[in-house]
C-alpha positions as CSV (number, residue, x, y, z in Angstrom):
1,M,-76.1,-25.4,26.8
2,R,-73.3,-22.7,26.2
3,R,-72.6,-20.1,28.6
4,Q,-73.3,-16.5,27.6
5,V,-70.2,-14.7,26.3
6,V,-69.6,-11.3,27.3
7,V,-68.0,-9.1,24.6
8,P,-67.4,-5.3,23.5
9,R,-70.4,-3.6,21.8
10,R,-68.5,-2.9,18.7
11,V,-67.9,-6.9,18.3
12,R,-70.8,-8.8,17.0
13,V,-71.1,-12.4,18.6
14,R,-73.9,-14.7,18.7
15,E,-75.0,-15.8,22.2
16,S,-74.4,-19.3,21.2
17,S,-70.7,-18.5,20.6
18,S,-68.0,-20.6,21.9
19,P,-65.2,-19.1,24.2
20,E,-62.8,-19.6,21.3
21,E,-65.1,-17.8,18.8
22,C,-65.4,-15.0,21.3
23,L,-61.4,-15.1,21.8
24,L,-61.0,-14.6,18.0
25,L,-63.3,-11.8,17.9
26,L,-61.9,-10.0,20.8
27,R,-58.4,-10.4,19.5
28,K,-59.4,-8.7,16.1
29,S,-60.1,-5.7,18.2
30,L,-56.5,-5.5,19.1
31,R,-55.7,-4.8,15.6
32,S,-57.4,-1.3,15.8
33,P,-55.0,1.4,17.0
34,T,-58.0,3.9,17.0
35,M,-60.2,1.7,19.1
36,D,-62.8,3.7,20.9
37,T,-61.8,3.8,24.5
38,G,-65.2,4.9,25.8
39,S,-66.8,1.6,24.7
40,K,-67.5,-0.9,27.4
41,F,-68.4,-4.7,27.5
42,E,-71.8,-5.4,27.7
43,G,-73.2,-7.9,30.6
44,S,-74.2,-7.5,34.3
45,V,-72.3,-10.3,35.8
46,P,-69.4,-8.8,37.8
47,H,-65.8,-10.2,37.6
48,I,-63.4,-10.3,40.3
49,F,-59.6,-10.6,39.5
50,V,-57.6,-11.6,42.8
51,T,-53.9,-11.5,42.8
52,L,-52.2,-13.5,45.5
53,G,-48.8,-12.3,45.9
54,A,-49.8,-8.7,45.0
55,S,-46.7,-7.0,46.7
56,G,-44.1,-9.4,44.7
57,D,-42.1,-8.7,41.8
58,L,-44.3,-10.8,39.4
59,A,-47.3,-8.9,40.3
60,R,-46.0,-5.4,40.0
61,K,-43.9,-6.2,37.0
62,K,-46.4,-8.3,34.8
63,I,-49.9,-8.9,36.4
64,Y,-50.8,-5.3,37.2
65,P,-49.5,-3.7,34.0
66,T,-51.2,-6.5,32.0
67,L,-54.5,-5.8,33.9
68,W,-54.2,-2.0,33.1
69,W,-53.4,-2.7,29.3
70,L,-56.5,-4.8,29.1
71,Y,-58.7,-2.4,30.8
72,R,-57.3,0.6,29.0
73,D,-58.1,-1.3,25.7
74,N,-61.5,-2.0,27.0
75,L,-60.9,-5.8,26.7
76,L,-62.2,-6.7,30.1
77,P,-66.0,-7.0,31.1
78,S,-67.2,-3.6,32.4
79,M,-68.1,-4.8,35.8
80,T,-64.6,-6.0,36.6
81,V,-62.9,-5.1,39.9
82,F,-59.3,-5.9,41.1
83,Y,-58.2,-7.4,44.4
84,G,-54.6,-7.7,45.7
85,Y,-53.9,-10.1,48.4
86,A,-50.5,-10.6,50.2
87,R,-48.8,-10.8,53.7
88,T,-47.2,-7.4,53.1
89,K,-49.4,-4.5,54.8
90,C,-49.8,-2.0,52.0
91,T,-52.4,0.5,50.8
92,V,-53.5,0.9,46.9
93,S,-51.6,3.9,46.7
94,E,-48.6,2.3,47.9
95,L,-49.2,-0.7,45.6
96,R,-49.8,1.8,42.6
97,E,-46.5,3.6,43.4
98,K,-44.6,0.3,43.2
99,C,-46.2,-0.7,39.8
100,H,-46.2,2.7,38.1
101,Q,-42.9,2.2,36.3
102,Y,-43.9,-0.7,34.7
103,M,-47.4,0.5,33.5
104,K,-46.3,2.4,30.3
105,V,-48.9,5.1,30.6
106,K,-49.0,7.2,27.6
107,P,-50.1,10.8,27.3
108,G,-53.7,11.2,27.1
109,E,-54.2,8.1,29.1
110,E,-54.1,9.7,32.7
111,E,-58.1,9.7,33.1
112,K,-58.3,6.1,32.2
113,Y,-55.3,5.2,34.5
114,E,-57.1,7.0,37.4
115,E,-60.3,4.9,36.6
116,F,-58.4,1.7,36.7
117,W,-57.0,2.3,40.2
118,K,-60.3,3.3,41.7
119,L,-61.3,-0.3,40.9
120,N,-58.4,-1.7,43.0
121,H,-58.6,-2.9,46.4
122,Y,-56.0,-4.5,48.7
123,V,-56.2,-7.1,51.5
124,A,-53.2,-8.0,53.8
125,G,-53.3,-11.6,55.2
126,A,-51.3,-14.7,55.7
127,Y,-51.3,-17.5,53.0
128,N,-52.2,-20.2,55.6
129,S,-54.9,-18.5,57.7
130,R,-58.6,-19.6,56.9
131,R,-59.8,-16.4,58.9
132,D,-57.9,-14.0,56.7
133,F,-59.5,-15.5,53.5
134,E,-62.8,-15.4,55.1
135,L,-62.0,-11.8,55.4
136,L,-61.0,-11.7,51.8
137,N,-64.1,-13.4,50.8
138,Q,-66.3,-11.0,52.7
139,E,-64.8,-8.3,50.9
140,L,-65.5,-9.9,47.7
141,M,-68.9,-10.4,48.6
142,K,-69.5,-6.7,49.0
143,V,-68.7,-6.2,45.4
144,E,-71.1,-8.9,44.4
145,K,-74.0,-7.3,46.1
146,N,-76.1,-10.8,46.2
147,V,-75.9,-11.1,42.3
148,G,-72.9,-13.7,42.2
149,A,-69.7,-13.1,40.3
150,N,-67.1,-14.9,38.2
151,R,-64.0,-15.1,40.4
152,L,-60.3,-15.4,39.0
153,F,-57.4,-16.3,41.4
154,Y,-53.9,-15.6,40.1
155,L,-51.4,-17.6,42.3
156,A,-48.2,-15.1,41.9
157,L,-46.7,-17.1,44.6
158,P,-43.8,-19.3,45.5
159,P,-44.4,-23.0,44.8
160,S,-43.9,-23.7,48.6
161,V,-47.3,-22.2,49.4
162,F,-49.3,-23.6,46.5
163,E,-51.1,-26.3,48.4
164,E,-52.0,-24.5,51.4
165,V,-53.3,-21.5,49.6
166,T,-55.5,-23.5,47.1
167,V,-57.0,-25.4,50.2
168,V,-58.1,-22.2,51.9
169,I,-59.2,-20.6,48.6
170,R,-61.5,-23.7,47.9
171,E,-62.9,-23.7,51.4
172,T,-63.6,-20.1,51.9
173,C,-63.7,-18.3,48.5
174,M,-65.7,-20.7,46.3
175,G,-68.8,-21.4,48.2
176,E,-72.4,-19.8,47.7
177,H,-71.9,-17.4,45.0
178,R,-73.3,-18.4,41.7
179,G,-70.5,-17.5,39.1
180,W,-67.7,-19.7,37.9
181,N,-64.0,-19.7,39.5
182,R,-60.8,-20.1,37.7
183,I,-57.4,-20.6,39.2
184,I,-54.2,-19.4,37.4
185,I,-51.0,-21.0,38.4
186,E,-47.5,-20.0,37.4
187,K,-44.5,-22.4,36.9
188,P,-42.6,-24.2,38.1
189,F,-45.2,-27.0,38.4
190,G,-43.1,-29.1,40.6
191,R,-39.3,-29.9,40.4
192,D,-39.7,-33.4,39.0
193,A,-42.3,-36.1,38.1
194,D,-43.2,-37.0,41.6
195,S,-43.6,-33.4,43.0
196,S,-45.6,-32.5,39.9
197,A,-47.6,-35.6,40.3
198,R,-48.4,-34.4,44.0
199,L,-49.5,-31.0,43.0
200,S,-51.6,-32.2,40.1
201,N,-53.4,-34.7,42.3
202,H,-53.7,-32.1,44.9
203,L,-55.3,-29.6,42.6
204,S,-57.5,-32.2,41.0
205,N,-59.0,-32.9,44.5
206,L,-60.0,-29.2,44.9
207,F,-60.9,-28.0,41.3
208,K,-62.0,-29.5,38.1
209,E,-59.4,-29.5,35.2
210,D,-61.4,-26.7,33.2
211,Q,-60.9,-24.4,36.4
212,I,-57.0,-24.7,36.3
213,Y,-55.0,-22.5,34.0
214,R,-51.3,-23.6,34.2
215,I,-49.6,-20.6,32.5
216,D,-46.4,-20.8,30.5
217,H,-46.0,-17.2,29.1
218,Y,-44.2,-18.5,26.1
219,L,-47.3,-19.9,24.8
220,G,-48.9,-16.4,24.6
221,K,-46.1,-15.2,22.4
222,E,-47.0,-14.1,18.9
223,M,-44.7,-16.4,16.9
224,V,-45.2,-19.2,19.2
225,Q,-49.1,-18.9,18.5
226,N,-48.3,-18.6,14.8
227,L,-46.7,-22.0,14.7
228,M,-50.1,-23.6,14.2
229,T,-51.1,-21.3,11.4
230,L,-47.9,-21.6,9.4
231,R,-48.0,-25.4,9.7
232,F,-51.6,-26.1,9.0
233,G,-52.6,-23.0,7.1
234,N,-50.1,-23.4,4.3
235,R,-50.0,-26.0,1.6
236,I,-46.3,-24.9,0.7
237,F,-44.9,-26.2,3.9
238,S,-46.8,-29.4,4.5
239,P,-45.4,-31.8,2.1
240,T,-41.9,-31.1,3.3
241,W,-42.6,-31.1,7.2
242,N,-41.2,-34.6,7.8
243,R,-38.0,-36.7,8.1
244,E,-37.7,-37.1,4.2
245,C,-36.9,-33.3,4.0
246,I,-35.8,-32.0,7.3
247,A,-32.5,-32.6,8.7
248,S,-32.8,-31.1,12.1
249,V,-34.7,-28.7,14.3
250,L,-32.8,-26.3,16.6
251,I,-34.9,-24.5,19.2
252,S,-32.9,-21.9,21.0
253,F,-33.2,-19.6,23.8
254,K,-30.4,-17.2,24.6
255,E,-30.0,-14.3,27.1
256,P,-27.0,-11.8,26.9
257,F,-26.9,-11.2,30.6
258,G,-26.3,-13.5,33.7
259,T,-28.1,-14.0,37.0
260,Q,-27.7,-10.4,37.9
261,G,-27.9,-11.0,41.7
262,R,-30.8,-13.6,41.4
263,G,-28.1,-16.4,41.5
264,G,-29.7,-17.9,44.7
265,Y,-32.9,-18.4,43.2
266,F,-31.6,-19.6,39.8
267,D,-29.3,-22.1,41.5
268,Q,-32.4,-23.8,43.1
269,F,-33.7,-24.8,39.5
270,G,-31.1,-24.4,36.9
271,I,-31.4,-23.6,33.2
272,I,-33.2,-26.9,32.3
273,R,-36.0,-26.4,34.8
274,D,-36.2,-22.7,34.2
275,V,-36.3,-22.7,30.3
276,M,-35.9,-26.0,28.7
277,Q,-38.4,-28.4,30.3
278,N,-41.5,-26.0,29.7
279,H,-40.9,-23.1,27.4
280,L,-38.7,-25.0,24.7
281,L,-40.4,-28.1,25.1
282,Q,-43.8,-26.5,24.4
283,I,-42.5,-25.1,21.3
284,L,-41.1,-28.6,20.2
285,C,-44.6,-29.9,20.5
286,L,-46.1,-27.4,18.3
287,V,-43.5,-28.0,15.8
288,A,-43.8,-31.7,15.9
289,M,-47.4,-32.3,16.5
290,E,-49.9,-34.0,14.1
291,K,-52.7,-31.8,12.6
292,P,-55.6,-31.8,15.2
293,P,-59.1,-32.6,14.2
294,S,-60.1,-28.9,14.9
295,I,-58.7,-26.0,16.8
296,H,-60.5,-26.9,20.0
297,P,-58.2,-26.6,23.0
298,D,-58.5,-30.3,23.9
299,D,-57.9,-31.5,20.4
300,I,-54.6,-29.4,20.2
301,R,-53.4,-30.3,23.6
302,S,-54.2,-34.0,22.9
303,E,-51.9,-33.9,19.7
304,K,-49.1,-32.2,21.9
305,V,-49.4,-35.1,24.4
306,K,-49.2,-37.6,21.7
307,V,-45.6,-36.1,20.6
308,L,-44.3,-36.2,24.1
309,K,-45.3,-39.8,24.6
310,C,-43.0,-40.6,21.6
311,I,-39.9,-38.9,23.2
312,P,-37.6,-41.2,25.3
313,E,-36.2,-40.3,28.5
314,L,-33.0,-38.3,28.2
315,E,-29.7,-39.6,29.2
316,L,-26.7,-37.5,30.2
317,E,-24.8,-38.4,27.2
318,D,-27.6,-36.6,25.3
319,V,-26.8,-33.4,26.9
320,V,-24.1,-30.6,27.0
321,L,-23.8,-28.7,30.2
322,G,-22.2,-25.4,30.7
323,Q,-21.4,-22.5,33.2
324,Y,-20.5,-19.2,32.5
325,I,-17.2,-17.4,33.8
326,G,-16.1,-13.9,33.8
327,D,-14.8,-12.0,30.9
328,E,-11.4,-10.6,31.9
329,K,-11.7,-7.9,29.1
330,G,-15.1,-6.8,30.2
331,E,-16.1,-3.9,32.3
332,G,-18.2,-3.8,35.5
333,E,-20.2,-6.5,37.3
334,A,-22.1,-7.4,34.2
335,K,-19.2,-9.5,33.1
336,L,-18.7,-11.5,36.5
337,G,-18.9,-15.1,36.2
338,Y,-21.7,-17.3,37.8
339,L,-19.5,-18.2,40.9
340,D,-18.8,-14.6,41.4
341,D,-22.3,-13.9,42.2
342,P,-22.4,-13.6,46.1
343,T,-25.9,-15.3,46.2
344,V,-24.7,-18.4,44.6
345,P,-23.3,-21.2,46.8
346,N,-19.5,-21.7,46.7
347,G,-18.5,-24.4,44.1
348,S,-22.0,-24.7,42.5
349,T,-22.2,-27.1,39.5
350,T,-25.6,-25.8,38.4
351,P,-25.5,-25.4,34.7
352,T,-26.4,-21.9,33.3
353,Y,-26.2,-23.3,29.7
354,A,-27.8,-26.6,28.3
355,L,-28.2,-28.2,25.0
356,S,-30.1,-31.4,24.8
357,V,-31.1,-33.6,21.8
358,L,-34.5,-35.3,21.7
359,K,-35.6,-38.0,19.3
360,I,-39.3,-38.5,18.5
361,N,-40.2,-42.0,17.6
362,S,-42.8,-41.5,15.2
363,E,-43.3,-42.3,11.6
364,R,-43.1,-38.5,10.7
365,W,-39.9,-37.7,12.7
366,D,-38.2,-40.9,13.0
367,G,-34.3,-40.1,13.0
368,V,-34.6,-36.3,13.0
369,P,-32.9,-34.8,15.9
370,F,-34.7,-32.0,17.9
371,I,-32.0,-29.9,19.4
372,L,-33.1,-27.7,22.6
373,R,-30.5,-25.0,23.2
374,C,-30.7,-22.3,26.4
375,G,-28.2,-20.4,28.2
376,K,-27.3,-17.3,30.1
377,A,-24.6,-14.8,29.4
378,L,-24.3,-15.7,25.9
379,N,-23.6,-13.4,22.7
380,E,-27.1,-12.3,22.1
381,R,-30.7,-12.2,23.0
382,K,-32.7,-14.4,20.9
383,A,-35.4,-17.2,21.1
384,E,-36.2,-18.8,17.6
385,V,-37.0,-22.3,15.9
386,R,-34.6,-23.1,13.2
387,I,-35.8,-25.8,10.8
388,Q,-32.9,-27.2,8.5
389,Y,-33.7,-29.0,5.4
390,R,-31.7,-31.6,4.0
391,D,-28.7,-31.1,1.2
392,V,-30.3,-30.7,-2.1
393,P,-29.8,-34.0,-4.0
394,G,-27.9,-34.2,-7.2
395,D,-25.8,-31.4,-6.7
396,I,-24.7,-29.6,-10.0
397,F,-23.1,-26.5,-8.1
398,N,-19.8,-28.2,-6.8
399,G,-20.7,-28.3,-3.2
400,K,-21.4,-24.4,-3.1
401,T,-25.0,-24.8,-1.9
402,K,-25.9,-24.3,1.7
403,R,-28.9,-25.8,3.4
404,N,-32.2,-24.2,3.3
405,E,-33.8,-23.1,6.7
406,L,-37.1,-22.0,7.8
407,V,-36.7,-19.6,11.0
408,I,-39.5,-18.5,13.1
409,R,-38.0,-15.7,15.2
410,V,-39.9,-15.6,18.6
411,Q,-38.1,-12.5,20.0
412,P,-36.7,-9.9,19.6
413,G,-38.3,-8.6,16.5
414,E,-40.9,-11.2,15.7
415,A,-40.1,-12.6,12.2
416,V,-40.5,-15.5,9.7
417,Y,-38.0,-16.0,7.0
418,V,-36.6,-18.7,4.7
419,K,-32.9,-18.7,4.1
420,M,-32.2,-19.9,0.6
421,M,-29.7,-19.8,-2.2
422,T,-29.8,-17.2,-4.9
423,K,-27.5,-16.2,-7.8
424,T,-25.3,-13.2,-6.8
425,P,-26.7,-10.0,-8.7
426,G,-24.7,-8.9,-11.6
427,M,-22.5,-10.4,-14.1
428,S,-21.2,-13.3,-12.2
429,F,-22.7,-16.6,-11.8
430,E,-21.7,-17.0,-8.4
431,M,-24.2,-17.8,-5.7
432,E,-25.0,-16.4,-2.2
433,E,-27.4,-16.9,0.9
434,T,-30.4,-14.5,1.3
435,E,-33.8,-14.7,2.6
436,L,-37.6,-14.5,1.8
437,D,-38.4,-12.3,4.8
438,L,-41.5,-11.6,6.9
439,T,-40.7,-9.2,9.6
440,Y,-43.5,-8.1,11.5
441,G,-42.3,-4.8,12.6
442,S,-42.0,-3.9,9.1
443,R,-45.0,-5.7,7.4
444,Y,-47.4,-5.0,10.2
445,R,-46.1,-1.6,11.4
446,D,-49.5,-0.3,12.5
447,V,-50.6,-3.2,14.4
448,K,-50.5,-3.2,18.3
449,M,-48.6,-6.4,19.3
450,P,-50.0,-7.6,22.7
451,D,-47.7,-8.8,25.4
452,A,-47.9,-12.5,26.2
453,Y,-49.6,-11.9,29.3
454,E,-52.2,-9.9,27.8
455,R,-53.1,-12.8,25.5
456,L,-53.1,-15.3,28.3
457,L,-55.2,-13.4,30.8
458,L,-57.8,-12.6,28.0
459,D,-57.9,-16.4,27.4
460,V,-58.7,-16.9,31.0
461,F,-61.4,-14.4,31.0
462,C,-63.0,-16.1,27.9
463,G,-62.6,-19.4,29.4
464,S,-60.1,-20.7,26.4
465,Q,-57.5,-23.3,27.6
466,M,-55.8,-23.7,24.2
467,H,-52.5,-22.0,25.5
468,F,-52.3,-23.6,28.8
469,V,-50.6,-26.9,30.0
470,R,-52.8,-29.7,30.6
471,S,-52.0,-32.3,33.5
472,D,-51.2,-35.2,31.3
473,E,-49.2,-32.9,29.1
474,L,-47.2,-31.8,32.3
475,S,-46.9,-35.4,33.4
476,E,-45.1,-36.5,30.0
477,A,-43.0,-33.4,30.1
478,W,-41.6,-34.4,33.6
479,R,-41.0,-38.0,32.5
480,I,-38.8,-36.9,29.8
481,F,-36.5,-34.8,32.0
482,T,-36.9,-36.1,35.6
483,P,-34.2,-38.9,35.2
484,L,-31.7,-36.7,33.7
485,L,-32.4,-33.9,36.5
486,H,-31.8,-36.7,39.1
487,K,-28.8,-37.8,37.6
488,I,-27.3,-34.2,37.5
489,E,-28.1,-33.7,41.1
490,K,-26.8,-37.0,42.2
491,D,-23.4,-37.2,40.4
492,K,-22.8,-33.3,40.1
493,P,-21.1,-33.5,36.8
494,K,-18.7,-30.4,36.4
495,P,-20.2,-28.2,33.6
496,I,-18.1,-26.9,30.8
497,L,-16.9,-23.5,31.3
498,Y,-17.6,-20.9,28.7
499,K,-16.8,-16.9,28.6
500,Y,-19.5,-14.4,29.3
501,G,-20.7,-13.1,26.0
502,S,-19.4,-16.2,24.0
503,R,-21.7,-18.6,21.9
504,G,-21.3,-21.1,24.8
505,P,-19.2,-24.1,25.1
506,K,-17.7,-25.2,21.8
507,E,-19.0,-28.6,22.8
508,G,-22.4,-27.4,22.0
509,D,-21.8,-26.6,18.4
510,E,-19.9,-30.0,18.1
511,M,-23.1,-31.8,19.4
512,C,-25.2,-30.0,17.0
513,W,-23.1,-31.1,14.1
514,R,-23.0,-34.5,15.3
515,N,-26.9,-34.4,15.1
516,N,-27.0,-33.2,11.5
517,F,-27.3,-29.3,12.1
518,L,-24.7,-27.6,10.2
519,Y,-23.7,-24.1,11.2
520,Y,-21.8,-22.1,8.6
521,G,-21.3,-18.9,10.1
522,S,-21.4,-17.1,6.9
523,Y,-25.0,-16.0,6.9
524,K,-26.3,-13.0,8.9
525,W,-30.0,-12.1,9.0
526,V,-30.5,-8.5,8.6
527,E,-33.4,-7.0,10.2
528,P,-35.3,-4.6,7.8
529,K,-35.3,-0.9,8.6
530,M,-38.7,0.2,10.3
């Protein structure tokens, strides 16, 4: 028997609708810029959203703004209240003041904004105190008023306290009330295969897998979610999506700034743990997976696991590691090198740039390199998938053609474009590179593009785990990267130095070339005028 789904009045949904069907209809409502802000969700079951670590950076910069945006757009159940919990003694007014600069309140939304904060509460307490969590539970029960409630717990906390917090949540806050419970956990999910397995085993002893939502915010981004539709909803791409036509796949994440005073935190993890092992590997799975039997979350996640099982463990020779140095011609602290950051340990060899080449031993992808590249203090801000096709056989243009590419731009400026050759306009018979372009900001100008966290928190309310990481998926991801990470930590190979604001180490481009990705440097994608 399916559970009842709570939806806005203006969205028609059958009582037997699955969470996925509910989610699709709810997301359609995001497309309407003139949505009636007076409409509310039907249903009498209270929902309680508890943010643990409510006084921290993640909570005030992401979680509270996201909850406000969902509330503003009437995408939450009407009987939803919000509780913050942290060690810091704080009032709701003080919390509101800390969050306000990130809330993006527009003119005309002031009254709604006041309503949102009236639904907020705050409880101070320790993370390892059963008594403090019992007091929190008593506060939650006041809202429920003996009718039961659905409870969501967001662990916006350091990984060091995950285990003790989840134990006291299970013992004190998930008892006699009659609603469901869901736990949202932020990365990092461990530091290697062993620590991740310990955390997964710990969580599985406390909660069922369908109660656990391991959040990777990259899975909430528009173009990452669009990969499924591009691949399996278009006949034009399917026949060429294989080793016969594709030369290589490059998945990039580039930031034009350094650690900005957070080097002490970054140095504990490095760029591989911070970006590559999670964000980029998740994108790789969506690019490489086989077509699932359905869009059911477990069907999709099972296909992603199959991809990961086909990838051998990474070796040090498969990787280029770099670390940025200051640009003497630059001005100000923004151009300082990684080791110039006073929070970074002296002589640290932690990489701020990494490029790795993964091979997928499957019939579809045998011999096709999947290149993952990420780095800080590079020449631009960009996250994209670049699928480069093989050279045209039987060349009749004397080597003037350049490879076609399908590019999925994740950020900034979401876009899908195909890089192709065309005759230069005019009297000549020369050729040039151009593109078939779908830029979202131009084509979908009037569509509200939700933040990744908006999508994912809405998924949790609806009970859809499609865009969350399953335990076996996490285990396979760590299997691939753990030997490499241990080798780096043991041998401390000296990273290749690259200048702040550059493309990164030239050895990275050389590794791409050796793995059948050609960078011409002659083509520049021009973002259309909005």
